[in-house]
N, C-alpha and C positions, 0 to 999 in steps of 0.2 A: 295352311298346315305347316308345322315346323318339321324339318327333315330329321330322320333318325340320327341318334348319336353315332359317331364313327365306331365306337367299341361294339355297339349292337350290330352294326353292319358286318364287322369283322367276325363276330360269333355266328351270325347267320351264314356268312360265306363258309365258315368252317363246317357247319352242319351239312350244308349242301354238298360240300366236298366229300364228307363221310358217306352220305347217301350215294353219291356217284361211285365211290370206291366199292361199296357193297354190291352195286349193280354190276360193276366190272368183274367181280369175282364169281358171279353166278355161272355155273357150267352150262354149256350149250347142249341141246338134245343130241343123242348119239345117232350117227348115221347107220343105215342097215349094213350088215356085214355080208359080204359075198363069200361063200364057202368054196374052197378048193376041193375038188373031188378026191384028190389024193391025200388029203389030210383029214385026220380025225379030230374033230373039234368037240370040246366039252362045253356044254351050255352052262352059262354063269348061274350061280344059285339065285333063287328068288329073293328079292329084297325083303328084309324084315322091317318091323315097325321102327326099330332104332335106326335103321339105315335109310329111312325116308328122307328125301331132299327137303330141307327146311324152307319155309317161306322167308326169302331174304328181306322182303319189304315189310315183314311183320313188325309191328311196333313203331314204324316210322311216323305214323300219324301222331303218336304221343310226343315224339321228339319235335315234330314241326309245331305242334300246339305249344310246347314249352318255349320254343324260339319266339313265336308270335307273342306269347304272354310276356316274355322278357323285354321285347321291343316296346310293348304298350306300357309296361312299368317304367321303363327308362324315359319315355316321353312324358309320363305324368310327373316323374321326379324332377325333370328339368324344366317344367312349365313356369315355375316362379323363380326369378332371380338367376336362372341359368345363364351362363356366359355364352354369348353368341360369338362364334368365330368371326374375327374381323375380316371384312371384305375390303379389297383394295378400292380406294376412291377412284371413281371414273375420271379418266383423263380429261382435262379442260381443253377444249379446242383452241387452237392458236389462230388469232385473227391475222389479217393481211398486214396490219400496221405493226405487229409485234414481231420481234426476232424469235426464231424457233428456239426451244430449250436446248441448252448445251448438254450433250450426252457424254458422260465421262466414261472412257473405256476402262473397265476394272483391271484389264491386263494390257497396259500400253506397251508398244514395242520398245525394246531397249536399244538405244543408240550408243555405240561405243564412243568414249571420249577420246580426245587427241592423245592424252597420256596413255590410255589403254592401247590405242593403235601403235603409238611409238614403242610401248613396252613389248607388244606382241611382234613388232617388226624384227626381222633378223638384225642382229648387232654386227656392224662391220668395224673392224679395227683399222683406223687410218694411221699411216706413219707419222710420227711427230714432226712438226714443221720446225726448221732451224730458227732460232731466235735472231731477230734483226740486230745487227751491230750498230753502235752509235755512228760510225762512219757512213754506213749504208743509209741510215735514217736521215742523216744530214743531207746526203746527196739526193735522196728522194724528195725531201721537203724543199730543198733549193730548186730542184727541177720544177716542182709544182708552182712555186712562187714565181719563177722565171717565166713560165707559161702564162700566168695571169698578167704579169707586167708587159709581156709581148703583145697580148690582146689589147691592153690599155693604150700602148704606144701607137697602135694602128689608127686610133681615133683621137689622139692627144694633139692639142695645139702646140705643145712644146715637147716633141719626142726626144730631144737631147737629154732631158732629165731622166726619162725612162731608160735611155741608153746608159747613162751613168750608173743607175741602179743595177742594171744588168752586168756592168763591168765589175761592180763590187761583189755581186753574187757569184760571178764566174770563179772567183778565187776563194769562196767561202769555206770550202772543204780542204782536205789534204792535197787534192789535185784539182785541176781545172774541171769545172762542172760542164759536162757535155750539153745538158739541157739549156743552161744559161748561155753557153757559147752559140748554140743554134739560134736561140731567140735574138741574141745580139746581132748576129749576121743578118737576120731578117729586118731589124730596126735600122741598121746603118744606112741603107739606101734612102731612108726617109729624112736624113740630115743633109745640111748644106756641106759643101766641101770643107769649109773651115771647121764646122762642128765635127765632122768625121775625123779630121786630122787631130783635133783636140781629144776626142775619145780614144783614138789610137795611142796618143802620147800617155794618157792616163793608164791604159792597159799595160803599156811598156813599163811605166813607173811601178805599178803594183806587182808586175811580174818580177822586176828586179828586187823589190822588197821581199817577196816570198822566197826567192832563191838565196837571200842573204842569211848569214849565220845567226844574226840577232837583229832586233828592231828597237834599238834604244834611240834617245833623242839625237845624239851626234850622227848616228847612221842615217836617220831620217833627214837631218839637215843636209848632209852631204848628198844624199840622193835627190833631194829637192833642188839643191843648187846645181847639180849636174844636169838635171832635166831642164831647169830654167835656162841654163846656158845653151843647151841643145835647141831649145825652142826660141831663143832670142831672135833668130832670123824670121820668125813668124810675127814678131812684134815690130811695128814701125817705130822709127826714131821718135823720141819724146824729150820734152824739156822738163827736167825734174826740179830745177831751182833757177830763180831769176832775181837780180837785184841791181840797183844803181849804186855804185861804190866810189869811195874816195881813193882807195887803193886795193889791189889784189895781189897776193903773194903766191898762193898755190891753191890747190883744190880744197875748198872749204875754209880757207883762211883769207879773209877779206874784211874791209871796213866799209859798211854801207852808209849811205845818207839815212838820216832818221826820217821815217815815214809816219803818216797819220795812222790812226787805228784801222782805217779802211784800206790801208796800203798805198795811199796817194802821196807822191813826193811833191812838195811845194817849194817853188823857187821865186825869187824877187824879179819883177819885170825890169828891163833896161840893163840887165847885167849879162855878161858872158859867163856861162857856167860849164865848166869841164867836168865830165863824169866818165866812169868806166862801166860798161855794160858787162855784168858777170852772168854767165849761163852754164848751168850743169846739164849735161846731155847724157842720155842712156838709151838702150835698145837700138843701137846702131849696128850696122852689119860689118863683120870682119871679113875682108877678102883675103883668101889664102894666096900667098905669093910663092914661097918655096919652103922646103924643110929648114933651111938655114935662116932665111929672112924672117919667117914667121907670118904675121898677119898685118894687113894694111887697112887703115881707117882713113876715109876722106869725107870731110864735112865742110859745108860752107855756111856763113852767117851774114845776115844783113838786117838793117833796122830802118824804120821810117817813122817820122813824127807827124801825126795828123791831128788837125784841130777838130775836136769832137762836134762842135756846133754845126759845121758845114762840110766837114770832110776834106778841107783844104790841106794839101801836103805842105808842111812847114819846113821839114828837113829830111834828108835821106842819107843813110850810111851805105856806102858801096859794099857789095858782097866781098867777103874775104874767105879764102879757102884754107883749111887746115888739113894737112896730110901727115899721118903718123904710121910708123911701122913698129910693131911690138913683138916680143918673143912669145907672149901669151895673150890670149884674148882679154880685153878690158871690159869690165862691167859698166863703167861710166868714165867720163872725163869732163873737163870744163873748158869753155872758150871765153875769151874776154876781148873787148874792143873799146877804144876811146870814142866818146860821143860828146860833142859840144853843143850846148843850147845857146843859140844866138841871142844877142840883146834886143833884137827886133821883134821878139815874140810879144804879142799883145796879151792882155789879161784874159784868162779863160782856162778851160779844161782841154787837155791834149792826151792822146794815146800814143805811146811808143810801142810799136809792134815789132817784135823780134822774130825772125824767121830762120830756121835751121833746115838745111837740106842734106840728105844722105846720098852722096854720089854713088855709093856701092849698092843702093837699093832703089834704083830707078828714080833718083831725086825725090824720095819720100820726104814729106814736109811736116815740120812741127812748128806751131806758132803760139805765142803768148803775148799778152799786153801788159805794159807798165803804165799805170795812170799817173799823169803829171798835171799840176795846176800852177799857173803863173799868176801871182798876186801883185797888187799895186803898192802895198806898204808893209812895213816890218811887223805891225800888229797881227797881220794874218799869218805870219810865220811863227807865232807863239807855240813853243813846244816842238817846232820843226826847224831843223837846220837847213 
């Protein structure tokens, strides 16, 4: 059986409500009245036909019959082609192998965004930061770089290179950088005594250049020369030039024998050959004597001729000592000495070893060789005197 139409049910409900309302308005029977002896009561008049209580349920049978007829008519009218209210499809059970259906909350909770939180947060006004000056920025960057170089120097095989970099960074700003100075002091103990001394001389040189009024080429040349002279005591004596000469007049003015392209001097066997050994010397020590006398230089020179094939000593030049006193320090000087090749030399190769000793520097030694070849005929002297 098809259920009644909703409108019919509403009408029936309304009729039932009306019947209930009529029932509620029906007066209840009066209770007996107790008379007070002191009061005179008048009996109510007898009810008339017009005043009789009506039957409140009279006619309700007709109304109910009308409702039932309306319900039947509605059912007959909707029997053919009437639209049946759609019923929700029964839920399909979820098996154990399937994921449960996703239930979408129609009213999801609202999560505030970061922007909303920041916007709702109380705004604080910070005082403006002063802008970093160019000088301060240079100092800060130099300190950071110096710290990195200091860490590298601790594990470096050549820490003196890192020390030189720190020396250059130390004066990169308008004043000495404290960070670079601190790192340099940590690196210096990693160096040898000679390396530390060289680094300190470099620091002194750069400090002098920073304090100067200008840094042009002449100023730089004078500063380098002064520093070179001050450091000459740290350089051992050395031979800057060496030649076998026919004659020598003064420093740099001499007439050498002609040598082969490889520097070998060739002489004919069986002849006595007189030569002059010319030597240019530098990096010697100046010994201070007095304010009036100035500086003293004391050098000695000797030479030996040795046959290259077997190391046999062929001739020896006895040491000669040269002592000079000058008003100003000298950067270099020359020594000369006569040396004669005997006619008894056999054909072959020889080495003339020249030795210079600096008496003011604990007899520091400098040595160089002059290659000599003794030949048996003039054809071998072609191009060589």
